[in-house]
N, C-alpha and C positions, 0 to 999 in steps of 0.2 A: 409355367414348367419350362418353356424355352429360356426363360431369363435364368432361372437355377441351373439349368443346363450349361449355360454359356458361362456362368461366374464358377461353376464348379470345375469347368475345363480349364479356365485361365488360372485357377488356383493351383490345379494338379500339373501345370506344364512345368515348372520347377522341380518337382518331386519324382517325376519318372522320366526314364530314358527316352530318347527322340523317338527310337523304334515302338516303343509302347504307345507313346502320345498319339502317333498317326494311325493306330490300328481302328478300324471301324468299330470293331465289337467293344471298345473302350467307351464310346460316347453313349451317354444316358438318351432316354427317347425324348423326343420333341413332343410339344402338346399335341400335335396332330397324330402321332404315332400312339401316344398315350391314349387317346380317346379310342382308336381302333383296338388297342389291346384290352380295353375296358368292355368294348362291344362282344369281343370274343370269349372274354370271360364270363360275362353276363350270360350269355348264349350256353356256354359249358355248364355253368351253374344250373341252368334251367333244366338242362338235359339229366344231370344227376338228379336233382330234386324231383323229376319226372319218374325216375327209376323206382321210387318209393310208392308211387300210385299206379304205375304200369300204363299210364297214357302219355305218349309222346307230346311235348310241347308244340303248340301251333305256333311256330316261329319259322320263318325263313333264314336260312343261314346266309344267303345273299344279301340280306339286309343287316346282318349282324356280324360284319368284320370279315366275310369270306367272299372270295370270288371263284367262280367255276372256271377250271382250266379243263376244256374239252379234249385238247391233243393228249393231255396225259391222265385224263379221266378222273381227276382229284379236285376236291376244294382246296384253295391256297389262301393263306391269311393275307387280308390287306393291310399291308404295313404302313402306308399313307393314303389318304384320300387322293382320286385323280387330280391331276393339274397342280400337285403339291410338290414343291421343290424339296430336296432332301437336304441340301446344304446350299449356301452361296457358291457361285461358280468359283471362287478363290479357293474355297474348302474341297471343292469336287477335284479340283486340279492335284490336290495333294493325295486323294484316294483313287487308286486306280490299279487295275490289273495288268498284269504282263504275261497271260496265258498265249501260248503259242503251238498248241498240239493241233492234229488234224480236226478236232472238235473241240475249239478253245471254249472255255467258261461253261463246260459240261457237267464239271464235278464240284464237289465243295472245296476242293484244293484252291478253285478259283477265289479271290478274296471279295469280289463283289457277290458271288453267288453264297459264300458263307456268311457274308453280311446282310442277305436277304435283300439285296438291291440291283437295279438294273446297271448294265455297264453305261459307260458314258463315252463322249468323243475322246476323253483323254485315256482311255485304256488303249492296250494293244490292238485288239480287235476293233476299235472305233465304234462298237455297239451297232455295227452293221448286220442286218438281218441274215445275210447270206453267209457271213463269216462267224457271227456271234452266236453260241448254243446255250447262253445264260437264259434259263427259264424265266426269270424276272424281267429280262428285256424283251423276251418274247411275247410275254404276258402283257407288259407295258404298250408294246407296239400295238397288240390286238385292242386293247382299251381305246388307244389313241385313234385308231381307224374306227373302231366303233363310234367314237365320240364325232369323229369328222364326217361319218355316214349319216349319223342323226342330224348334224347341223346343216349338211347337204340336202336332206329331204325337208328340213323346216324351211330352208331357203327356196327350194323348189315350190313349197306350198306358198311362200310369201309373193313369189314372182307369179304364180298363177291367178293371184288376186288381181292383179293389174288389168 
């Protein structure tokens, strides 16, 4: 899928204006994003099918393309598996937001939020937790922090074996 995505992007470069080409929403999904979409669709279909029987499916949404966002009290779709790069660094330099309000990146007017991706160091907010209000950036940071603490715990257990 990623190869098809790349070839399609290259072939459309001459047909569209530069402003349209660099919009994130014009990119087709990567293979990793496609897998997460399929997980969510499968989960949704199982819920719809269970409506006919009256019994909820025995499925955990957190294992089927969703992640819990406790700060907002909602489930949010996983658009990429953890540790997956959205795009190469050269492409990420082209995709950036320029939000500058008191709560930057807090609304759908932010290109990163609208594209359901976290801000990066190339954005005006620099993706700094104290200045960026992008829910995807905050969620990514929480996931990275959780992964770091899991690694620290497993390292502590390894150290105690010595």
